[in-house]
C-alpha positions in Angstrom: 119.9 -11.0 -25.2 121.1 -10.8 -28.8 118.4 -8.2 -29.5 119.7 -6.1 -26.6 123.2 -6.4 -27.8 122.2 -5.4 -31.4 120.4 -2.4 -29.9 123.6 -1.5 -28.0 125.6 -1.7 -31.3 123.1 0.4 -33.1 123.0 3.0 -30.3 126.8 3.3 -30.7 126.3 4.0 -34.4 127.1 0.6 -35.8 125.0 -1.3 -38.3 124.5 -5.1 -37.7 124.0 -7.1 -40.8 123.9 -10.9 -41.6 125.8 -12.9 -44.1 125.9 -16.5 -45.3 129.1 -18.6 -45.2 132.5 -17.2 -44.4 133.6 -16.0 -41.0 131.2 -16.3 -38.0 131.4 -12.5 -37.7 133.4 -9.5 -38.9 134.0 -5.9 -38.0 134.0 -3.7 -41.2 135.3 -0.3 -39.9 135.0 1.5 -43.3 131.2 1.2 -43.1 130.8 0.9 -39.3 129.2 -2.5 -39.7 129.3 -5.8 -37.8 128.3 -8.8 -39.8 127.1 -12.0 -38.3 126.9 -15.4 -40.0 123.4 -16.8 -40.3 122.8 -20.2 -38.8 125.0 -20.1 -35.7 123.4 -21.0 -32.4 122.4 -18.2 -30.0 125.5 -18.4 -27.7 127.9 -18.3 -30.7 126.1 -15.4 -32.3 126.0 -13.5 -29.0 129.6 -14.0 -28.3 130.7 -13.2 -31.9 128.7 -10.0 -31.8 130.2 -9.0 -28.4 133.7 -9.8 -29.7 133.2 -7.7 -32.8 131.8 -4.9 -30.6 135.2 -5.0 -28.9 137.0 -4.5 -32.2 134.7 -1.6 -32.9 135.1 -0.1 -29.5 138.9 -0.1 -29.9 138.8 1.1 -33.5 140.7 -2.0 -34.7 141.5 -2.1 -38.4 140.5 -4.9 -40.8 142.6 -8.0 -40.6 143.2 -7.7 -36.9 145.0 -10.5 -35.0 147.1 -11.3 -32.0 146.8 -8.7 -29.3 143.7 -7.2 -30.9 141.9 -10.6 -30.9 142.8 -11.1 -27.2 141.6 -7.6 -26.3 138.3 -8.2 -28.2 137.8 -11.5 -26.4 138.4 -9.8 -23.0 135.9 -7.0 -24.0 133.3 -9.7 -24.9 133.8 -11.6 -21.7 133.5 -8.5 -19.5 130.4 -7.5 -21.4 128.6 -10.8 -21.3 129.5 -12.4 -17.9 128.4 -10.7 -14.7 130.6 -11.5 -11.7 127.5 -12.2 -9.6 126.0 -14.6 -12.1 129.3 -16.3 -12.6 129.8 -16.8 -8.9 126.3 -18.3 -8.5 126.9 -20.6 -11.4 130.4 -21.6 -10.1 128.9 -22.4 -6.7 126.6 -24.9 -8.4 128.8 -26.3 -11.2 132.3 -25.7 -10.0 134.9 -24.0 -12.3 134.0 -26.3 -15.3 134.0 -24.0 -18.4 131.5 -25.9 -20.5 129.0 -26.3 -17.7 129.3 -22.6 -16.8 129.0 -21.6 -20.5 125.8 -23.6 -20.9 124.3 -22.1 -17.7 125.3 -18.5 -18.6 124.4 -18.7 -22.3 127.9 -18.0 -23.7 130.6 -20.1 -25.3 133.2 -22.1 -23.4 135.9 -19.7 -24.9 134.2 -16.7 -23.3 134.1 -18.4 -19.9 137.8 -19.4 -20.2 138.7 -15.8 -21.1 136.6 -14.5 -18.2 138.3 -17.0 -15.8 141.8 -15.9 -17.0 140.8 -12.2 -16.3 139.5 -13.1 -12.8 142.0 -15.6 -11.5 141.7 -15.8 -7.7 138.9 -13.3 -7.7 136.9 -15.4 -5.2 139.9 -16.4 -3.1 139.5 -15.5 0.6 
């Protein structure tokens, strides 16, 4: 799935590069590049890339924070979690963020963000 997301980033005109140490990921708008820290597990790498794609999508400047971070988190959650896969996983595991994250291959933070966006989505 990471390769697919890298391909998506590249199709949008962004370069994806890797770095050692420092932040888990960064959007560098001046060079249309997203950098990812080497050594993170697959779920963290995937979610960091999706988050930074959110910053790129919205044209956020360097040093973003607050509302821009929340918006990028929401972008990543919508990009990575399909409603049908979430519903199937929730029927099996309940609404437990860590169990759902493990099942869906994302971070607990992305699941919690998705849940906040979809409160009562399954209510009858």
